Phi, psi and omega in degrees: 000136175296141179245157179277179179296334179276356178096356183269152186293133174287129188238122171303153184298329182293341184276359188303311184301334177279336180272330181232151168237123188272131175255095189295328184298327188247357183053046176243165178246134174237126178292141175282164178301326179296322181292318183294314181299316184302307182289323177296318182292323185281316188251353178083356177208165183277076177296318183298328180288324174302312183296321176292321177297317182295322173302302187296330182279316193262328185294316178304308178298326173296317177298322177299319184291316179298318184296320179297319180293323182291309187291328186266335186251211178282129179212162175234097189270168183304252187293337181274353182207220177253124176274108187295347174292346176297339179303318177294327174297319179298320177302316182292318180298313181304311182304321181288324176294320175295328175295324175292324180287327185226068181303137183080345181257311183253357180279158189287324184240162177290139180246118179279152181304318182290343179259003191297311183299317178298317183296314181293321177297313178302311184295320179295324176296317180295316181299319185295316184290321180283322181289315181298323175300313178299313180296323178296316183293320181293316180296321180294313180300316180294316182298313180296320186285322189264318188256330180067029187282149177264322184263082192259140178249031185303315180297326177287320178298316181300314183296314180296319177298317179299316181300318180298316183294312182294319182291337182273348184303319176299321178288327171294324178292319180300317177299320180296323179296323174297322180293321180293314177299329180290324175301315180296315179290331186271343185237107181299343179280343184289132182261336182193167178293327182295319181301320183290319180291318186288326190239343186279117177303331183293333178292319171298317178302311184288319177300317178297316179302316182293329173287318185288327178296324175294317176300319180297319183288336177273002179059040172273123183287156166071306193299317183297320181286325176298320175296312182291323176290332172294319175294321181300315183295329186269330188245341185079008179251125182249105176242117174293133185296343178280348181296154177251120181224122179286169178294167181077026185267134181218130178242108183279131185075284167101331185305128180085002181286139180226125179236114189283174191298320187256014175297140174238128184235129179278192182286148172054044178270135178240129175247154171240178192298150175074007177288137172242123174248093194232190176260149176296312173210127180285357186240156175267187188293337176268006177085008180267147178300140178276118180238150176072018179228163178280116185251342192242158189285164172255128181244116180284175184306154172046042174269147175235128184237114184277176195304139174061018169287146181239119185238123187230151171107139179288338180266358183278128178234128175260107189294161181311136176071005180288155178236122184252119181282171185292149177062020178274159181233113192239122176229010174234161180292153179239129183292155177304133177085354182291157175238116183239130180221163185305133180092353182241009181298312185296315179301314180297318179294320175301312178295319178298319180297314180299321178295313182297329182270356173088012180276333187265000000 
């Protein structure tokens, strides 16, 4: 028999019922004779008995404490609120949307051309039913929690949002194809478009962002951020769903890239790993978070920003065609076509001031 790292026998999940007998009235576990004999024979002592005794003694009071904390504090309840198990449903819906946008690439099964229309129609029906239910529940929860309204139109809002999302998928796919082509044009190591879609983390991150951004603009709570943070955990690329990003966007490598909520990015912009487009300070003088204002930079068309550059501030504008070198720290605007690299920021700012004052 195979053993685990601790020397105990590895047991498949289906064997659980043979090793334990659950006593529901007392919420206790009793080891079966097979379990006791198995562990005694392998380890020389009844480890399983010790574990079961600990479970029966300690789990009930721990469960009681957790229950009191849930019922008396913050919780997200089922039918009366938001069921947080729905987060996994959102992940599943996101994966289904990605499969519709890239059939055969993100889909679970191979999709033949002759079956494409049936596949897309079937998937869109499936997505529609699940997504409208999730949005309705979340809107009701958010409405009750924030507004306390009695005459609520959450179901109508969810339906209209769903219609907008499904009808927008062809245009989202068109934008994503521009992103894929930008990746091919910007990376000499890329061999074909298929390789980019299948393997580049930026495509998953950007595709998820474009879906989430539409939900964000439709003011659907929670779902956009859940989607982009899921992509963040999978790709290492953190794009806030509120950012504005034009087509032809490419993030090479991608790990550690951060794009803030009020960032605006023009067409055909290329970033490298570790770039931060952030806020100078997210807090005001009283220490409160700044909300409702532009906190993040504007990146105009055809800008290239190399690895680990940091660009901060809502008033900072990187002009069209500028090149920002790696490891630079930018908190002031850069004119169109400028080249800024580490060690030259002060020189660039000095020259820019002379030009603006008419001395240059």
